[in-house]
mmCIF file of the C-alpha atoms, coordinates in Angstrom:
data_MODEL
# 
_entry.id   MODEL 
# 
loop_
_atom_site.group_PDB 
_atom_site.id 
_atom_site.type_symbol 
_atom_site.label_atom_id 
_atom_site.label_alt_id 
_atom_site.label_comp_id 
_atom_site.label_asym_id 
_atom_site.label_entity_id 
_atom_site.label_seq_id 
_atom_site.pdbx_PDB_ins_code 
_atom_site.Cartn_x 
_atom_site.Cartn_y 
_atom_site.Cartn_z 
_atom_site.occupancy 
_atom_site.B_iso_or_equiv 
_atom_site.pdbx_formal_charge 
_atom_site.auth_seq_id 
_atom_site.auth_comp_id 
_atom_site.auth_asym_id 
_atom_site.auth_atom_id 
_atom_site.pdbx_PDB_model_num 
ATOM 1  C CA . MET A 1 1  ? -107.527 6.538  15.249 1.00 0.00 ? 1  MET A CA 1 
ATOM 2  C CA . GLN A 1 2  ? -106.988 4.119  18.206 1.00 0.00 ? 2  GLN A CA 1 
ATOM 3  C CA . ILE A 1 3  ? -108.785 6.388  20.850 1.00 0.00 ? 3  ILE A CA 1 
ATOM 4  C CA . LEU A 1 4  ? -111.839 6.744  18.546 1.00 0.00 ? 4  LEU A CA 1 
ATOM 5  C CA . ALA A 1 5  ? -111.668 2.790  17.711 1.00 0.00 ? 5  ALA A CA 1 
ATOM 6  C CA . LYS A 1 6  ? -112.276 2.530  21.695 1.00 0.00 ? 6  LYS A CA 1 
ATOM 7  C CA . ILE A 1 7  ? -114.767 4.609  22.424 1.00 0.00 ? 7  ILE A CA 1 
ATOM 8  C CA . LEU A 1 8  ? -117.028 4.350  19.117 1.00 0.00 ? 8  LEU A CA 1 
ATOM 9  C CA . PRO A 1 9  ? -118.887 1.236  20.534 1.00 0.00 ? 9  PRO A CA 1 
ATOM 10 C CA . TYR A 1 10 ? -119.656 2.648  23.918 1.00 0.00 ? 10 TYR A CA 1 
ATOM 11 C CA . SER A 1 11 ? -120.651 6.020  22.176 1.00 0.00 ? 11 SER A CA 1 
ATOM 12 C CA . GLN A 1 12 ? -122.772 3.738  19.741 1.00 0.00 ? 12 GLN A CA 1 
ATOM 13 C CA . ILE A 1 13 ? -124.711 2.012  22.671 1.00 0.00 ? 13 ILE A CA 1 
ATOM 14 C CA . ILE A 1 14 ? -125.406 5.092  24.516 1.00 0.00 ? 14 ILE A CA 1 
ATOM 15 C CA . VAL A 1 15 ? -126.794 6.792  21.470 1.00 0.00 ? 15 VAL A CA 1 
ATOM 16 C CA . SER A 1 16 ? -128.984 3.946  20.774 1.00 0.00 ? 16 SER A CA 1 
ATOM 17 C CA . VAL A 1 17 ? -130.593 3.773  24.144 1.00 0.00 ? 17 VAL A CA 1 
ATOM 18 C CA . ILE A 1 18 ? -131.309 7.496  24.096 1.00 0.00 ? 18 ILE A CA 1 
ATOM 19 C CA . LEU A 1 19 ? -132.689 6.822  20.982 1.00 0.00 ? 19 LEU A CA 1 
ATOM 20 C CA . VAL A 1 20 ? -135.060 3.911  22.033 1.00 0.00 ? 20 VAL A CA 1 
ATOM 21 C CA . THR A 1 21 ? -136.121 6.281  25.258 1.00 0.00 ? 21 THR A CA 1 
ATOM 22 C CA . THR A 1 22 ? -137.172 9.059  23.003 1.00 0.00 ? 22 THR A CA 1 
ATOM 23 C CA . ILE A 1 23 ? -139.228 6.891  20.523 1.00 0.00 ? 23 ILE A CA 1 
ATOM 24 C CA . LEU A 1 24 ? -140.524 5.146  23.604 1.00 0.00 ? 24 LEU A CA 1 
ATOM 25 C CA . LEU A 1 25 ? -141.872 8.649  24.963 1.00 0.00 ? 25 LEU A CA 1 
ATOM 26 C CA . GLN A 1 26 ? -143.334 10.073 21.721 1.00 0.00 ? 26 GLN A CA 1 
ATOM 27 C CA . GLN A 1 27 ? -147.204 9.441  22.596 1.00 0.00 ? 27 GLN A CA 1 
ATOM 28 C CA . SER A 1 28 ? -149.107 6.546  20.687 1.00 0.00 ? 28 SER A CA 1 
ATOM 29 C CA . GLY A 1 29 ? -151.867 8.357  18.316 1.00 0.00 ? 29 GLY A CA 1 
ATOM 30 C CA . ALA A 1 30 ? -153.049 5.231  16.515 1.00 0.00 ? 30 ALA A CA 1 
ATOM 31 C CA . GLY A 1 31 ? -154.281 2.490  19.072 1.00 0.00 ? 31 GLY A CA 1 
ATOM 32 C CA . LEU A 1 32 ? -154.631 -1.437 18.032 1.00 0.00 ? 32 LEU A CA 1 
ATOM 33 C CA . GLY A 1 33 ? -157.747 -0.302 15.875 1.00 0.00 ? 33 GLY A CA 1 
ATOM 34 C CA . GLY A 1 34 ? -156.051 1.937  13.895 1.00 0.00 ? 34 GLY A CA 1 
ATOM 35 C CA . ALA A 1 35 ? -153.092 -0.439 13.073 1.00 0.00 ? 35 ALA A CA 1 
ATOM 36 C CA . PHE A 1 36 ? -155.961 -2.888 11.609 1.00 0.00 ? 36 PHE A CA 1 
ATOM 37 C CA . GLY A 1 37 ? -157.219 -0.444 9.709  1.00 0.00 ? 37 GLY A CA 1 
ATOM 38 C CA . GLY A 1 38 ? -159.967 0.458  11.993 1.00 0.00 ? 38 GLY A CA 1 
ATOM 39 C CA . GLY A 1 39 ? -160.384 4.270  13.431 1.00 0.00 ? 39 GLY A CA 1 
ATOM 40 C CA . ASP A 1 40 ? -162.033 5.410  16.486 1.00 0.00 ? 40 ASP A CA 1 
ATOM 41 C CA . GLY A 1 41 ? -162.972 8.860  14.621 1.00 0.00 ? 41 GLY A CA 1 
ATOM 42 C CA . GLU A 1 42 ? -159.682 10.752 15.523 1.00 0.00 ? 42 GLU A CA 1 
ATOM 43 C CA . SER A 1 43 ? -158.609 10.873 11.807 1.00 0.00 ? 43 SER A CA 1 
ATOM 44 C CA . PHE A 1 44 ? -157.711 14.640 11.673 1.00 0.00 ? 44 PHE A CA 1 
ATOM 45 C CA . HIS A 1 45 ? -154.260 16.017 11.488 1.00 0.00 ? 45 HIS A CA 1 
ATOM 46 C CA . HIS A 1 46 ? -152.256 16.125 14.573 1.00 0.00 ? 46 HIS A CA 1 
ATOM 47 C CA . THR A 1 47 ? -150.019 18.987 15.023 1.00 0.00 ? 47 THR A CA 1 
ATOM 48 C CA . ARG A 1 48 ? -146.741 18.111 17.571 1.00 0.00 ? 48 ARG A CA 1 
ATOM 49 C CA . ARG A 1 49 ? -146.056 21.099 20.041 1.00 0.00 ? 49 ARG A CA 1 
ATOM 50 C CA . GLY A 1 50 ? -143.527 21.525 22.992 1.00 0.00 ? 50 GLY A CA 1 
ATOM 51 C CA . PHE A 1 51 ? -141.912 18.278 24.207 1.00 0.00 ? 51 PHE A CA 1 
ATOM 52 C CA . GLU A 1 52 ? -143.848 16.189 21.680 1.00 0.00 ? 52 GLU A CA 1 
ATOM 53 C CA . LYS A 1 53 ? -142.085 18.198 18.896 1.00 0.00 ? 53 LYS A CA 1 
ATOM 54 C CA . PHE A 1 54 ? -138.373 18.374 20.769 1.00 0.00 ? 54 PHE A CA 1 
ATOM 55 C CA . LEU A 1 55 ? -138.801 14.533 20.924 1.00 0.00 ? 55 LEU A CA 1 
ATOM 56 C CA . PHE A 1 56 ? -139.372 14.006 17.393 1.00 0.00 ? 56 PHE A CA 1 
ATOM 57 C CA . TYR A 1 57 ? -136.788 16.114 16.402 1.00 0.00 ? 57 TYR A CA 1 
ATOM 58 C CA . LEU A 1 58 ? -134.155 14.278 18.677 1.00 0.00 ? 58 LEU A CA 1 
ATOM 59 C CA . SER A 1 59 ? -135.143 11.137 17.409 1.00 0.00 ? 59 SER A CA 1 
ATOM 60 C CA . ILE A 1 60 ? -134.615 12.399 13.987 1.00 0.00 ? 60 ILE A CA 1 
ATOM 61 C CA . PHE A 1 61 ? -131.461 13.706 14.964 1.00 0.00 ? 61 PHE A CA 1 
ATOM 62 C CA . LEU A 1 62 ? -130.297 10.310 16.876 1.00 0.00 ? 62 LEU A CA 1 
ATOM 63 C CA . GLY A 1 63 ? -131.213 8.187  14.129 1.00 0.00 ? 63 GLY A CA 1 
ATOM 64 C CA . ILE A 1 64 ? -129.050 10.221 11.874 1.00 0.00 ? 64 ILE A CA 1 
ATOM 65 C CA . LEU A 1 65 ? -126.209 10.107 14.402 1.00 0.00 ? 65 LEU A CA 1 
ATOM 66 C CA . LEU A 1 66 ? -126.483 6.721  15.032 1.00 0.00 ? 66 LEU A CA 1 
ATOM 67 C CA . ALA A 1 67 ? -126.307 6.048  11.335 1.00 0.00 ? 67 ALA A CA 1 
ATOM 68 C CA . VAL A 1 68 ? -123.112 8.221  11.055 1.00 0.00 ? 68 VAL A CA 1 
ATOM 69 C CA . LEU A 1 69 ? -121.337 6.159  14.048 1.00 0.00 ? 69 LEU A CA 1 
ATOM 70 C CA . ALA A 1 70 ? -122.165 2.919  12.494 1.00 0.00 ? 70 ALA A CA 1 
ATOM 71 C CA . PHE A 1 71 ? -121.160 3.971  8.914  1.00 0.00 ? 71 PHE A CA 1 
ATOM 72 C CA . LEU A 1 72 ? -117.686 5.595  10.920 1.00 0.00 ? 72 LEU A CA 1 
ATOM 73 C CA . ALA A 1 73 ? -117.452 2.239  12.605 1.00 0.00 ? 73 ALA A CA 1 
ATOM 74 C CA . ILE A 1 74 ? -117.379 0.447  9.062  1.00 0.00 ? 74 ILE A CA 1 
ATOM 75 C CA . LEU A 1 75 ? -114.798 2.749  7.711  1.00 0.00 ? 75 LEU A CA 1 
ATOM 76 C CA . ILE A 1 76 ? -112.397 2.386  11.255 1.00 0.00 ? 76 ILE A CA 1 
ATOM 77 C CA . LYS A 1 77 ? -112.778 -1.672 10.719 1.00 0.00 ? 77 LYS A CA 1 
ATOM 78 C CA . ALA A 1 78 ? -112.031 -1.482 6.810  1.00 0.00 ? 78 ALA A CA 1 
ATOM 79 C CA . LYS A 1 79 ? -108.863 0.623  7.358  1.00 0.00 ? 79 LYS A CA 1 
ATOM 80 C CA . SER A 1 80 ? -107.180 -1.664 10.196 1.00 0.00 ? 80 SER A CA 1 
# 
């Protein structure tokens, strides 16, 4: 249990950096006008394909993994 307590913070940092990178790599579909309710005529449904789909699913997986690691850190801290 001690080795897990030592490795856990580093794994959280690594997962969070990869998560931020995958989120930043995703293509932004809405511009500044879309944020304020305006549109540029691109209000059609967009299907993710290829690398964009991979990044989307990877970011979901990494978000869940980060939440699990945080919950595990809470359990380890409460136990000691």
